[in-house]
Biopython code that builds the backbone (N, CA, C, O; Angstrom):
import numpy as np
from Bio.PDB.StructureBuilder import StructureBuilder

atoms = [
    (1, "MET", "N", (2.046, 32.920, -134.279)),
    (1, "MET", "CA", (2.458, 32.122, -134.920)),
    (1, "MET", "C", (1.859, 30.714, -134.425)),
    (1, "MET", "O", (2.440, 29.840, -135.069)),
    (2, "SER", "N", (1.095, 30.249, -133.696)),
    (2, "SER", "CA", (0.540, 28.856, -132.910)),
    (2, "SER", "C", (0.990, 27.806, -133.839)),
    (2, "SER", "O", (0.433, 27.476, -134.886)),
    (3, "LEU", "N", (2.239, 27.243, -133.243)),
    (3, "LEU", "CA", (1.842, 25.401, -134.580)),
    (3, "LEU", "C", (1.630, 24.464, -133.683)),
    (3, "LEU", "O", (2.200, 24.257, -132.612)),
    (4, "LYS", "N", (0.869, 23.980, -134.140)),
    (4, "LYS", "CA", (0.013, 22.454, -133.360)),
    (4, "LYS", "C", (0.783, 21.693, -134.660)),
    (4, "LYS", "O", (1.126, 22.086, -135.776)),
    (5, "ILE", "N", (0.928, 19.735, -133.574)),
    (5, "ILE", "CA", (0.823, 18.962, -133.836)),
    (5, "ILE", "C", (-0.672, 18.299, -133.970)),
    (5, "ILE", "O", (-1.431, 18.066, -133.030)),
    (6, "ARG", "N", (-1.020, 17.946, -135.954)),
    (6, "ARG", "CA", (-2.504, 17.181, -135.476)),
    (6, "ARG", "C", (-2.814, 16.644, -136.685)),
    (6, "ARG", "O", (-2.537, 17.168, -137.764)),
    (7, "LEU", "N", (-3.657, 15.115, -136.459)),
    (7, "LEU", "CA", (-3.826, 15.121, -137.062)),
    (7, "LEU", "C", (-4.718, 15.134, -138.135)),
    (7, "LEU", "O", (-5.762, 15.577, -137.656)),
    (8, "THR", "N", (-4.983, 14.772, -139.932)),
    (8, "THR", "CA", (-5.348, 15.217, -140.934)),
    (8, "THR", "C", (-6.387, 13.720, -141.847)),
    (8, "THR", "O", (-5.885, 12.638, -142.151)),
    (9, "ARG", "N", (-7.303, 13.972, -142.003)),
    (9, "ARG", "CA", (-8.376, 12.348, -142.413)),
    (9, "ARG", "C", (-7.883, 12.800, -143.584)),
    (9, "ARG", "O", (-7.545, 13.832, -144.163)),
    (10, "GLY", "N", (-8.033, 10.841, -143.797)),
    (10, "GLY", "CA", (-7.757, 10.760, -145.729)),
    (10, "GLY", "C", (-8.744, 9.990, -145.731)),
    (10, "GLY", "O", (-9.866, 10.158, -145.254)),
    (11, "GLY", "N", (-8.216, 8.954, -146.394)),
    (11, "GLY", "CA", (-8.689, 8.175, -146.924)),
    (11, "GLY", "C", (-10.533, 7.541, -147.745)),
    (11, "GLY", "O", (-11.247, 8.157, -148.537)),
    (12, "ALA", "N", (-10.616, 7.018, -147.511)),
    (12, "ALA", "CA", (-11.847, 6.971, -148.481)),
    (12, "ALA", "C", (-13.137, 6.566, -146.778)),
    (12, "ALA", "O", (-12.971, 6.218, -145.609)),
    (13, "LYS", "N", (-14.266, 6.893, -147.651)),
    (13, "LYS", "CA", (-15.550, 6.523, -146.022)),
    (13, "LYS", "C", (-15.618, 4.806, -146.180)),
    (13, "LYS", "O", (-15.560, 3.826, -146.923)),
    (14, "LYS", "N", (-15.839, 5.497, -144.436)),
    (14, "LYS", "CA", (-15.529, 3.898, -143.090)),
    (14, "LYS", "C", (-14.203, 3.973, -143.290)),
    (14, "LYS", "O", (-14.071, 5.165, -143.569)),
    (15, "ARG", "N", (-12.883, 3.381, -143.342)),
    (15, "ARG", "CA", (-11.365, 3.634, -143.779)),
    (15, "ARG", "C", (-10.639, 4.451, -144.090)),
    (15, "ARG", "O", (-10.217, 4.817, -145.186)),
    (16, "PRO", "N", (-10.440, 4.828, -142.897)),
    (16, "PRO", "CA", (-10.132, 6.164, -142.260)),
    (16, "PRO", "C", (-8.303, 6.202, -142.810)),
    (16, "PRO", "O", (-7.730, 5.306, -143.430)),
    (17, "TYR", "N", (-7.727, 7.485, -142.358)),
    (17, "TYR", "CA", (-6.416, 7.451, -142.601)),
    (17, "TYR", "C", (-6.171, 8.414, -142.612)),
    (17, "TYR", "O", (-6.706, 9.211, -143.383)),
    (18, "TYR", "N", (-4.463, 9.018, -141.010)),
    (18, "TYR", "CA", (-4.534, 10.157, -140.960)),
    (18, "TYR", "C", (-2.918, 10.487, -141.104)),
    (18, "TYR", "O", (-2.105, 9.612, -140.806)),
    (19, "ARG", "N", (-2.501, 11.744, -141.559)),
    (19, "ARG", "CA", (-1.709, 12.068, -141.424)),
    (19, "ARG", "C", (-1.390, 12.474, -140.680)),
    (19, "ARG", "O", (-2.299, 12.994, -140.033)),
    (20, "ILE", "N", (0.175, 12.667, -140.000)),
    (20, "ILE", "CA", (0.164, 13.881, -138.907)),
    (20, "ILE", "C", (1.022, 14.525, -139.089)),
    (20, "ILE", "O", (2.103, 14.008, -139.369)),
    (21, "VAL", "N", (0.848, 16.238, -138.981)),
    (21, "VAL", "CA", (1.547, 16.824, -140.078)),
    (21, "VAL", "C", (1.518, 17.724, -138.393)),
    (21, "VAL", "O", (0.910, 17.504, -137.345)),
    (22, "VAL", "N", (2.796, 19.098, -138.959)),
    (22, "VAL", "CA", (2.866, 19.628, -138.543)),
    (22, "VAL", "C", (1.607, 21.430, -138.921)),
    (22, "VAL", "O", (1.499, 21.669, -140.124)),
    (23, "ALA", "N", (1.211, 21.951, -138.424)),
    (23, "ALA", "CA", (0.386, 22.781, -138.491)),
    (23, "ALA", "C", (-0.303, 24.211, -137.964)),
    (23, "ALA", "O", (-0.300, 24.160, -136.735)),
    (24, "ASP", "N", (-0.778, 25.226, -138.335)),
    (24, "ASP", "CA", (-0.875, 26.959, -138.364)),
    (24, "ASP", "C", (-2.519, 26.794, -137.207)),
    (24, "ASP", "O", (-3.744, 26.907, -137.249)),
    (25, "ALA", "N", (-1.890, 26.611, -136.701)),
    (25, "ALA", "CA", (-3.409, 26.373, -135.475)),
    (25, "ALA", "C", (-4.544, 27.059, -136.284)),
    (25, "ALA", "O", (-5.389, 26.228, -136.615)),
    (26, "ARG", "N", (-4.779, 28.110, -136.633)),
    (26, "ARG", "CA", (-5.271, 28.756, -137.000)),
    (26, "ARG", "C", (-6.122, 28.066, -139.103)),
    (26, "ARG", "O", (-6.871, 28.681, -139.862)),
    (27, "SER", "N", (-5.451, 26.583, -139.256)),
    (27, "SER", "CA", (-6.130, 26.766, -140.346)),
    (27, "SER", "C", (-7.285, 24.745, -139.847)),
    (27, "SER", "O", (-7.238, 24.124, -138.786)),
    (28, "PRO", "N", (-7.877, 24.488, -140.787)),
    (28, "PRO", "CA", (-9.308, 23.796, -140.315)),
    (28, "PRO", "C", (-8.292, 22.665, -140.703)),
    (28, "PRO", "O", (-7.311, 22.751, -141.443)),
    (29, "ARG", "N", (-8.763, 21.613, -140.036)),
    (29, "ARG", "CA", (-8.462, 19.594, -139.653)),
    (29, "ARG", "C", (-7.467, 20.169, -141.172)),
    (29, "ARG", "O", (-6.313, 20.583, -141.280)),
    (30, "ASP", "N", (-8.324, 19.992, -141.945)),
    (30, "ASP", "CA", (-8.239, 18.947, -143.326)),
    (30, "ASP", "C", (-6.882, 19.810, -144.300)),
    (30, "ASP", "O", (-5.757, 19.538, -144.717)),
    (31, "GLY", "N", (-7.669, 20.765, -144.310)),
    (31, "GLY", "CA", (-6.285, 22.032, -144.674)),
    (31, "GLY", "C", (-4.789, 21.714, -144.905)),
    (31, "GLY", "O", (-4.057, 20.726, -144.850)),
    (32, "ARG", "N", (-4.657, 23.484, -145.286)),
    (32, "ARG", "CA", (-2.846, 23.429, -144.992)),
    (32, "ARG", "C", (-2.243, 22.495, -144.243)),
    (32, "ARG", "O", (-2.913, 21.739, -143.539)),
    (33, "PHE", "N", (-0.709, 22.422, -144.309)),
    (33, "PHE", "CA", (-0.114, 21.865, -143.078)),
    (33, "PHE", "C", (1.351, 22.805, -143.359)),
    (33, "PHE", "O", (1.385, 23.485, -144.384)),
    (34, "ILE", "N", (2.110, 22.810, -142.760)),
    (34, "ILE", "CA", (3.395, 23.006, -143.039)),
    (34, "ILE", "C", (4.317, 21.740, -143.670)),
    (34, "ILE", "O", (4.639, 21.532, -144.840)),
    (35, "GLU", "N", (4.657, 20.877, -142.288)),
    (35, "GLU", "CA", (5.027, 19.049, -142.703)),
    (35, "GLU", "C", (4.669, 18.183, -142.262)),
    (35, "GLU", "O", (4.134, 18.316, -141.162)),
    (36, "LYS", "N", (4.750, 16.963, -142.799)),
    (36, "LYS", "CA", (4.838, 16.373, -142.602)),
    (36, "LYS", "C", (5.347, 14.708, -141.977)),
    (36, "LYS", "O", (5.937, 13.711, -142.393)),
    (37, "ILE", "N", (4.680, 15.198, -140.735)),
    (37, "ILE", "CA", (7.167, 14.356, -140.155)),
    (37, "ILE", "C", (5.560, 12.354, -139.557)),
    (37, "ILE", "O", (5.831, 11.389, -138.842)),
    (38, "GLY", "N", (4.334, 12.635, -140.233)),
    (38, "GLY", "CA", (4.058, 10.595, -139.404)),
    (38, "GLY", "C", (2.569, 10.513, -140.616)),
    (38, "GLY", "O", (1.933, 11.230, -141.389)),
    (39, "ALA", "N", (2.616, 9.340, -140.178)),
    (39, "ALA", "CA", (0.831, 8.523, -140.396)),
    (39, "ALA", "C", (0.707, 7.972, -139.273)),
    (39, "ALA", "O", (1.615, 7.934, -138.442)),
    (40, "TYR", "N", (-1.086, 7.199, -139.028)),
    (40, "TYR", "CA", (-1.995, 6.757, -138.211)),
    (40, "TYR", "C", (-2.847, 5.905, -139.058)),
    (40, "TYR", "O", (-3.754, 6.559, -139.572)),
    (41, "ASP", "N", (-2.849, 4.379, -139.439)),
    (41, "ASP", "CA", (-3.642, 3.734, -139.825)),
    (41, "ASP", "C", (-4.559, 3.104, -138.405)),
    (41, "ASP", "O", (-4.094, 2.488, -137.446)),
    (42, "PRO", "N", (-6.444, 3.623, -138.744)),
    (42, "PRO", "CA", (-6.274, 2.558, -137.383)),
    (42, "PRO", "C", (-7.024, 1.652, -137.755)),
    (42, "PRO", "O", (-7.928, 1.384, -136.964)),
    (43, "MET", "N", (-6.954, 0.728, -139.239)),
    (43, "MET", "CA", (-7.733, 0.268, -139.469)),
    (43, "MET", "C", (-6.699, -1.425, -139.195)),
    (43, "MET", "O", (-7.110, -2.557, -138.938)),
    (44, "LYS", "N", (-5.207, -0.869, -139.406)),
    (44, "LYS", "CA", (-4.106, -1.799, -138.839)),
    (44, "LYS", "C", (-4.254, -1.996, -137.007)),
    (44, "LYS", "O", (-4.450, -1.233, -136.062)),
    (45, "ALA", "N", (-4.019, -3.573, -137.201)),
    (45, "ALA", "CA", (-3.807, -3.778, -135.789)),
    (45, "ALA", "C", (-3.413, -3.476, -134.919)),
    (45, "ALA", "O", (-2.185, -3.454, -134.840)),
    (46, "LYS", "N", (-4.341, -3.010, -133.595)),
    (46, "LYS", "CA", (-2.657, -2.375, -132.572)),
    (46, "LYS", "C", (-1.753, -2.954, -132.906)),
    (46, "LYS", "O", (-1.025, -1.993, -133.153)),
    (47, "ASP", "N", (-1.207, -3.747, -133.114)),
    (47, "ASP", "CA", (-0.039, -4.185, -131.705)),
    (47, "ASP", "C", (1.288, -4.070, -133.775)),
    (47, "ASP", "O", (2.471, -4.244, -134.065)),
    (48, "SER", "N", (0.537, -3.850, -134.209)),
    (48, "SER", "CA", (1.655, -3.794, -135.851)),
    (48, "SER", "C", (2.148, -2.845, -135.936)),
    (48, "SER", "O", (1.424, -1.856, -135.828)),
    (49, "PRO", "N", (3.243, -2.689, -136.112)),
    (49, "PRO", "CA", (4.192, -1.862, -135.890)),
    (49, "PRO", "C", (3.958, -0.304, -137.232)),
    (49, "PRO", "O", (4.131, 0.909, -137.111)),
    (50, "GLU", "N", (3.564, -1.067, -138.244)),
    (50, "GLU", "CA", (2.595, 0.323, -139.364)),
    (50, "GLU", "C", (1.798, 1.199, -139.184)),
    (50, "GLU", "O", (1.449, 2.221, -139.776)),
    (51, "ARG", "N", (1.441, 0.474, -137.929)),
    (51, "ARG", "CA", (-0.378, 1.441, -137.547)),
    (51, "ARG", "C", (0.161, 3.000, -137.643)),
    (51, "ARG", "O", (-0.309, 3.841, -138.410)),
    (52, "VAL", "N", (1.603, 3.289, -136.397)),
    (52, "VAL", "CA", (1.941, 4.701, -135.561)),
    (52, "VAL", "C", (3.178, 4.571, -137.111)),
    (52, "VAL", "O", (3.952, 3.621, -136.997)),
    (53, "VAL", "N", (3.262, 4.971, -137.726)),
    (53, "VAL", "CA", (4.084, 5.228, -138.322)),
    (53, "VAL", "C", (4.572, 7.022, -137.944)),
    (53, "VAL", "O", (3.820, 7.996, -137.959)),
    (54, "LEU", "N", (6.434, 6.982, -137.546)),
    (54, "LEU", "CA", (5.771, 8.444, -136.975)),
    (54, "LEU", "C", (7.681, 9.082, -137.114)),
    (54, "LEU", "O", (8.573, 8.529, -136.470)),
    (55, "ASP", "N", (7.940, 10.260, -138.043)),
    (55, "ASP", "CA", (9.651, 10.382, -137.709)),
    (55, "ASP", "C", (9.947, 11.468, -137.007)),
    (55, "ASP", "O", (9.639, 12.660, -137.013)),
    (56, "VAL", "N", (10.984, 10.364, -136.078)),
    (56, "VAL", "CA", (10.809, 11.101, -134.217)),
    (56, "VAL", "C", (12.222, 12.184, -134.392)),
    (56, "VAL", "O", (12.383, 13.036, -133.519)),
    (57, "GLU", "N", (13.193, 12.097, -135.530)),
    (57, "GLU", "CA", (13.927, 13.870, -135.760)),
    (57, "GLU", "C", (12.327, 14.704, -135.279)),
    (57, "GLU", "O", (11.791, 15.182, -134.279)),
    (58, "LYS", "N", (12.046, 14.472, -136.785)),
    (58, "LYS", "CA", (11.197, 16.006, -136.530)),
    (58, "LYS", "C", (10.147, 16.183, -136.434)),
    (58, "LYS", "O", (9.541, 16.992, -137.136)),
    (59, "ALA", "N", (9.694, 15.570, -135.656)),
    (59, "ALA", "CA", (8.377, 15.471, -134.090)),
    (59, "ALA", "C", (9.303, 16.139, -132.729)),
    (59, "ALA", "O", (8.731, 16.738, -131.818)),
    (60, "GLN", "N", (10.795, 15.931, -132.760)),
    (60, "GLN", "CA", (11.549, 15.927, -131.929)),
    (60, "GLN", "C", (11.646, 18.169, -131.920)),
    (60, "GLN", "O", (11.269, 18.905, -131.008)),
    (61, "ALA", "N", (12.295, 18.593, -133.323)),
    (61, "ALA", "CA", (12.664, 20.044, -133.791)),
    (61, "ALA", "C", (10.811, 20.722, -133.844)),
    (61, "ALA", "O", (10.243, 21.789, -133.614)),
    (62, "TRP", "N", (10.646, 20.101, -134.044)),
    (62, "TRP", "CA", (8.842, 20.518, -133.459)),
    (62, "TRP", "C", (9.151, 21.121, -132.391)),
    (62, "TRP", "O", (9.584, 22.175, -131.926)),
    (63, "LEU", "N", (8.552, 19.459, -132.005)),
    (63, "LEU", "CA", (8.556, 20.829, -130.485)),
    (63, "LEU", "C", (10.161, 21.401, -130.179)),
    (63, "LEU", "O", (10.697, 21.476, -129.073)),
    (64, "ALA", "N", (10.228, 21.444, -130.330)),
    (64, "ALA", "CA", (12.095, 22.287, -129.701)),
    (64, "ALA", "C", (11.453, 23.890, -130.261)),
    (64, "ALA", "O", (11.624, 25.034, -129.838)),
    (65, "LYS", "N", (10.764, 23.399, -131.248)),
    (65, "LYS", "CA", (10.852, 25.366, -131.831)),
    (65, "LYS", "C", (9.360, 25.807, -131.189)),
    (65, "LYS", "O", (9.148, 27.018, -131.128)),
    (66, "GLY", "N", (7.961, 24.582, -130.545)),
    (66, "GLY", "CA", (7.226, 25.461, -129.488)),
    (66, "GLY", "C", (5.980, 24.325, -129.743)),
    (66, "GLY", "O", (5.377, 23.832, -128.790)),
    (67, "ALA", "N", (5.665, 23.965, -131.216)),
    (67, "ALA", "CA", (5.185, 23.208, -131.090)),
    (67, "ALA", "C", (3.628, 23.124, -130.334)),
    (67, "ALA", "O", (3.498, 24.153, -129.671)),
    (68, "GLN", "N", (2.316, 22.178, -130.204)),
    (68, "GLN", "CA", (2.144, 21.623, -129.106)),
    (68, "GLN", "C", (0.588, 20.357, -130.205)),
    (68, "GLN", "O", (-0.367, 20.516, -130.965)),
    (69, "PRO", "N", (1.143, 19.544, -129.695)),
    (69, "PRO", "CA", (0.912, 18.326, -129.915)),
    (69, "PRO", "C", (-0.960, 18.538, -129.168)),
    (69, "PRO", "O", (-1.263, 19.148, -128.143)),
    (70, "THR", "N", (-2.250, 17.508, -130.499)),
    (70, "THR", "CA", (-3.052, 17.987, -129.712)),
    (70, "THR", "C", (-2.735, 15.946, -128.524)),
    (70, "THR", "O", (-1.902, 15.041, -128.565)),
    (71, "ASP", "N", (-3.893, 16.225, -127.776)),
    (71, "ASP", "CA", (-4.532, 14.744, -126.627)),
    (71, "ASP", "C", (-4.239, 13.551, -127.675)),
    (71, "ASP", "O", (-4.009, 12.498, -127.081)),
    (72, "ARG", "N", (-4.177, 13.421, -129.391)),
    (72, "ARG", "CA", (-3.963, 11.298, -129.576)),
    (72, "ARG", "C", (-2.544, 11.953, -129.724)),
    (72, "ARG", "O", (-1.723, 11.524, -128.914)),
    (73, "VAL", "N", (-1.927, 13.267, -130.930)),
    (73, "VAL", "CA", (-0.118, 12.815, -130.845)),
    (73, "VAL", "C", (0.159, 12.783, -129.762)),
    (73, "VAL", "O", (1.140, 12.159, -129.358)),
    (74, "LEU", "N", (-0.601, 13.422, -129.036)),
    (74, "LEU", "CA", (0.424, 13.448, -127.466)),
    (74, "LEU", "C", (1.109, 11.973, -126.523)),
    (74, "LEU", "O", (2.082, 11.678, -125.829)),
    (75, "ARG", "N", (-0.848, 11.037, -127.373)),
    (75, "ARG", "CA", (-0.593, 10.146, -126.411)),
    (75, "ARG", "C", (0.671, 8.790, -127.756)),
    (75, "ARG", "O", (1.222, 7.847, -127.187)),
    (76, "PHE", "N", (0.874, 8.945, -129.191)),
    (76, "PHE", "CA", (1.520, 8.827, -129.712)),
    (76, "PHE", "C", (3.248, 9.036, -129.464)),
    (76, "PHE", "O", (4.167, 8.217, -129.455)),
    (77, "LEU", "N", (3.211, 10.499, -129.275)),
    (77, "LEU", "CA", (4.452, 10.353, -128.881)),
    (77, "LEU", "C", (4.694, 10.148, -127.967)),
    (77, "LEU", "O", (5.852, 9.741, -128.056)),
    (78, "ASP", "N", (4.409, 10.122, -126.970)),
    (78, "ASP", "CA", (4.118, 9.234, -125.785)),
    (78, "ASP", "C", (4.657, 7.840, -125.562)),
    (78, "ASP", "O", (5.397, 7.388, -124.688)),
    (79, "ALA", "N", (3.967, 7.201, -126.790)),
    (79, "ALA", "CA", (4.884, 5.860, -127.008)),
    (79, "ALA", "C", (5.600, 5.691, -127.515)),
    (79, "ALA", "O", (6.034, 4.539, -127.523)),
    (80, "ALA", "N", (6.277, 6.770, -128.348)),
    (80, "ALA", "CA", (7.514, 6.406, -129.371)),
    (80, "ALA", "C", (8.639, 7.297, -128.035)),
    (80, "ALA", "O", (9.801, 7.396, -128.428)),
    (81, "GLY", "N", (8.418, 7.805, -126.821)),
    (81, "GLY", "CA", (9.310, 7.782, -126.019)),
    (81, "GLY", "C", (9.881, 9.612, -126.113)),
    (81, "GLY", "O", (10.907, 10.078, -125.617)),
    (82, "ILE", "N", (8.838, 10.323, -126.895)),
    (82, "ILE", "CA", (9.775, 11.469, -127.247)),
    (82, "ILE", "C", (9.322, 12.540, -126.249)),
    (82, "ILE", "O", (10.080, 13.340, -125.701)),
    (83, "ALA", "N", (7.478, 12.431, -126.009)),
    (83, "ALA", "CA", (6.543, 13.783, -125.212)),
    (83, "ALA", "C", (6.060, 12.869, -124.434)),
    (83, "ALA", "O", (5.951, 11.666, -124.675)),
    (84, "LYS", "N", (5.676, 13.628, -123.193)),
    (84, "LYS", "CA", (5.784, 12.536, -121.823)),
    (84, "LYS", "C", (3.733, 13.551, -121.166)),
    (84, "LYS", "O", (3.337, 14.613, -120.685)),
    (85, "ARG", "N", (3.086, 11.954, -121.742)),
    (85, "ARG", "CA", (1.897, 13.241, -121.769)),
    (85, "ARG", "C", (1.142, 11.954, -119.909)),
    (85, "ARG", "O", (0.787, 10.789, -119.729)),
    (86, "PRO", "N", (1.306, 13.275, -119.029)),
    (86, "PRO", "CA", (0.717, 13.699, -118.002)),
    (86, "PRO", "C", (-0.897, 12.606, -117.874)),
    (86, "PRO", "O", (-1.700, 12.582, -118.807)),
    (87, "ALA", "N", (-1.028, 12.101, -117.066)),
    (87, "ALA", "CA", (-1.844, 11.122, -116.322)),
    (87, "ALA", "C", (-3.108, 11.747, -116.571)),
    (87, "ALA", "O", (-2.879, 12.768, -117.219)),
    (88, "ARG", "N", (-4.778, 11.566, -116.284)),
    (88, "ARG", "CA", (-5.599, 12.292, -115.595)),
    (88, "ARG", "C", (-6.283, 11.599, -114.917)),
    (88, "ARG", "O", (-6.326, 10.384, -115.113)),
    (89, "SER", "N", (-7.128, 12.324, -113.753)),
    (89, "SER", "CA", (-8.293, 12.139, -113.231)),
    (89, "SER", "C", (-9.209, 12.294, -113.248)),
    (89, "SER", "O", (-9.407, 13.502, -113.119)),
    (90, "ASN", "N", (-10.594, 11.446, -113.395)),
    (90, "ASN", "CA", (-12.226, 12.580, -114.038)),
    (90, "ASN", "C", (-12.741, 11.335, -112.915)),
    (90, "ASN", "O", (-12.893, 10.161, -113.254)),
    (91, "PRO", "N", (-13.026, 11.992, -111.172)),
    (91, "PRO", "CA", (-14.048, 9.859, -110.745)),
    (91, "PRO", "C", (-15.165, 10.539, -110.560)),
    (91, "PRO", "O", (-15.910, 10.524, -109.580)),
    (92, "LYS", "N", (-15.253, 11.164, -111.589)),
    (92, "LYS", "CA", (-16.445, 12.079, -112.018)),
    (92, "LYS", "C", (-17.238, 11.546, -113.724)),
    (92, "LYS", "O", (-18.299, 11.926, -114.221)),
    (93, "LYS", "N", (-16.510, 10.847, -114.101)),
    (93, "LYS", "CA", (-16.349, 10.524, -115.624)),
    (93, "LYS", "C", (-17.940, 9.366, -115.210)),
    (93, "LYS", "O", (-18.225, 8.732, -116.226)),
    (94, "ALA", "N", (-18.232, 9.265, -114.848)),
    (94, "ALA", "CA", (-19.394, 7.793, -115.650)),
    (94, "ALA", "C", (-20.889, 8.635, -114.083)),
    (94, "ALA", "O", (-21.765, 8.147, -113.369)),
    (95, "GLU", "N", (-20.582, 9.379, -114.216)),
    (95, "GLU", "CA", (-22.321, 10.251, -113.191)),
    (95, "GLU", "C", (-22.896, 10.448, -113.863)),
    (95, "GLU", "O", (-22.384, 10.273, -114.969)),
    (96, "PRO", "N", (-23.901, 10.792, -113.880)),
    (96, "PRO", "CA", (-24.740, 11.271, -114.490)),
    (96, "PRO", "C", (-25.081, 13.121, -113.771)),
    (96, "PRO", "O", (-24.769, 13.614, -112.687)),
    (97, "GLY", "N", (-25.770, 13.655, -114.869)),
    (97, "GLY", "CA", (-25.811, 15.052, -114.871)),
    (97, "GLY", "C", (-26.625, 15.451, -114.111)),
    (97, "GLY", "O", (-27.527, 14.620, -114.003)),
    (98, "GLU", "N", (-26.842, 16.672, -113.266)),
    (98, "GLU", "CA", (-27.867, 17.467, -112.574)),
    (98, "GLU", "C", (-29.117, 17.109, -113.149)),
    (98, "GLU", "O", (-29.878, 16.908, -112.203)),
    (99, "LYS", "N", (-29.851, 16.886, -114.483)),
    (99, "LYS", "CA", (-30.499, 16.932, -115.092)),
    (99, "LYS", "C", (-31.226, 15.464, -114.905)),
    (99, "LYS", "O", (-32.272, 15.143, -114.341)),
    (100, "ALA", "N", (-30.272, 14.742, -115.587)),
    (100, "ALA", "CA", (-30.839, 13.605, -115.413)),
    (100, "ALA", "C", (-30.692, 13.226, -114.042)),
    (100, "ALA", "O", (-31.022, 12.052, -113.875)),
    (101, "LYS", "N", (-30.258, 13.893, -112.851)),
    (101, "LYS", "CA", (-29.696, 13.127, -111.365)),
    (101, "LYS", "C", (-31.891, 13.935, -110.891)),
    (101, "LYS", "O", (-32.650, 13.537, -110.008)),
    (102, "GLU", "N", (-32.126, 15.072, -111.954)),
    (102, "GLU", "CA", (-33.346, 15.600, -111.337)),
    (102, "GLU", "C", (-34.446, 14.298, -112.149)),
    (102, "GLU", "O", (-35.564, 14.468, -111.661)),
    (103, "ARG", "N", (-34.466, 13.740, -112.634)),
    (103, "ARG", "CA", (-35.977, 13.528, -113.618)),
    (103, "ARG", "C", (-35.841, 12.065, -113.117)),
    (103, "ARG", "O", (-36.872, 11.436, -113.355)),
    (104, "ALA", "N", (-34.694, 11.187, -112.375)),
    (104, "ALA", "CA", (-34.133, 10.190, -112.192)),
    (104, "ALA", "C", (-34.540, 10.428, -110.955)),
    (104, "ALA", "O", (-34.102, 9.438, -110.370)),
    (105, "ALA", "N", (-35.196, 11.208, -109.996)),
    (105, "ALA", "CA", (-35.576, 11.509, -108.690)),
    (105, "ALA", "C", (-37.481, 11.544, -108.596)),
    (105, "ALA", "O", (-38.264, 10.985, -107.828)),
    (106, "ALA", "N", (-37.710, 12.593, -109.915)),
    (106, "ALA", "CA", (-39.055, 13.014, -110.211)),
    (106, "ALA", "C", (-39.404, 11.672, -110.059)),
    (106, "ALA", "O", (-40.069, 11.292, -109.095)),
    (107, "LYS", "N", (-38.645, 10.251, -111.728)),
    (107, "LYS", "CA", (-39.292, 9.521, -111.963)),
    (107, "LYS", "C", (-39.610, 8.300, -110.216)),
    (107, "LYS", "O", (-40.606, 7.885, -109.622)),
    (108, "ALA", "N", (-38.748, 8.230, -110.118)),
    (108, "ALA", "CA", (-38.390, 7.423, -108.346)),
    (108, "ALA", "C", (-39.872, 7.604, -107.716)),
    (108, "ALA", "O", (-40.810, 6.826, -107.543)),
    (109, "GLU", "N", (-39.595, 9.410, -107.368)),
    (109, "GLU", "CA", (-41.324, 9.685, -106.143)),
    (109, "GLU", "C", (-41.812, 8.901, -106.625)),
    (109, "GLU", "O", (-41.976, 7.819, -106.061)),
    (110, "LYS", "N", (-42.433, 9.260, -108.445)),
    (110, "LYS", "CA", (-43.512, 9.176, -109.498)),
    (110, "LYS", "C", (-44.019, 7.450, -109.236)),
    (110, "LYS", "O", (-45.111, 6.893, -109.126)),
    (111, "ALA", "N", (-42.943, 7.113, -109.217)),
    (111, "ALA", "CA", (-43.676, 5.334, -109.040)),
    (111, "ALA", "C", (-43.793, 4.534, -107.490)),
    (111, "ALA", "O", (-44.265, 3.407, -107.343)),
    (112, "GLY", "N", (-43.204, 5.468, -106.308)),
    (112, "GLY", "CA", (-43.275, 4.859, -105.306)),
    (112, "GLY", "C", (-44.676, 5.503, -105.363)),
    (112, "GLY", "O", (-45.666, 4.849, -105.037)),
    (113, "ALA", "N", (-44.769, 6.896, -105.811)),
    (113, "ALA", "CA", (-46.517, 7.657, -105.118)),
    (113, "ALA", "C", (-47.284, 6.733, -105.711)),
    (113, "ALA", "O", (-48.221, 6.365, -105.002)),
    (114, "SER", "N", (-47.196, 6.122, -106.992)),
    (114, "SER", "CA", (-48.230, 5.172, -108.068)),
    (114, "SER", "C", (-47.810, 4.267, -106.828)),
    (114, "SER", "O", (-48.314, 4.769, -105.823)),
    (115, "ALA", "N", (-47.342, 3.534, -106.626)),
    (115, "ALA", "CA", (-47.445, 2.054, -106.379)),
    (115, "ALA", "C", (-48.275, 1.953, -105.376)),
    (115, "ALA", "O", (-49.087, 1.027, -105.349)),
    (116, "GLU", "N", (-48.188, 3.201, -104.054)),
    (116, "GLU", "CA", (-48.928, 3.583, -103.153)),
    (116, "GLU", "C", (-50.616, 2.878, -102.684)),
    (116, "GLU", "O", (-51.250, 3.367, -101.749)),
]
sb = StructureBuilder()
sb.init_structure("model")
sb.init_model(0)
sb.init_chain("A")
sb.init_seg("    ")
for serial, (resi, resn, name, xyz) in enumerate(atoms, 1):
    if name == "N":
        sb.init_residue(resn, " ", resi, " ")
    sb.init_atom(name, np.array(xyz, "f"), 0.0, 1.0, " ", f" {name:<3s}", serial, name[0])
structure = sb.get_structure()
């Protein structure tokens, strides 16, 4: 059984509240989970200590058992000093795709031909 440490959504519409849980990877996002190890409230200020509440001992125990955190939870664990998140570098992130480049070239060619 593969375990994930991930977020489950709660709260009302436009007022999200997330629980940090350990769940079977096959269960749905807001479905059954094994244990709640924390909470995340994105509505609180970024510097507020209540924004992310995490039980560090439980998180370390589940990581030792082989649970894999999702990217967002890995950010929280990295901030808490439990796990190290590798730096990402995507130099082509803002570059348009091939079809968009082709459309832009065709549009520029068409504009250049009509200007003459």
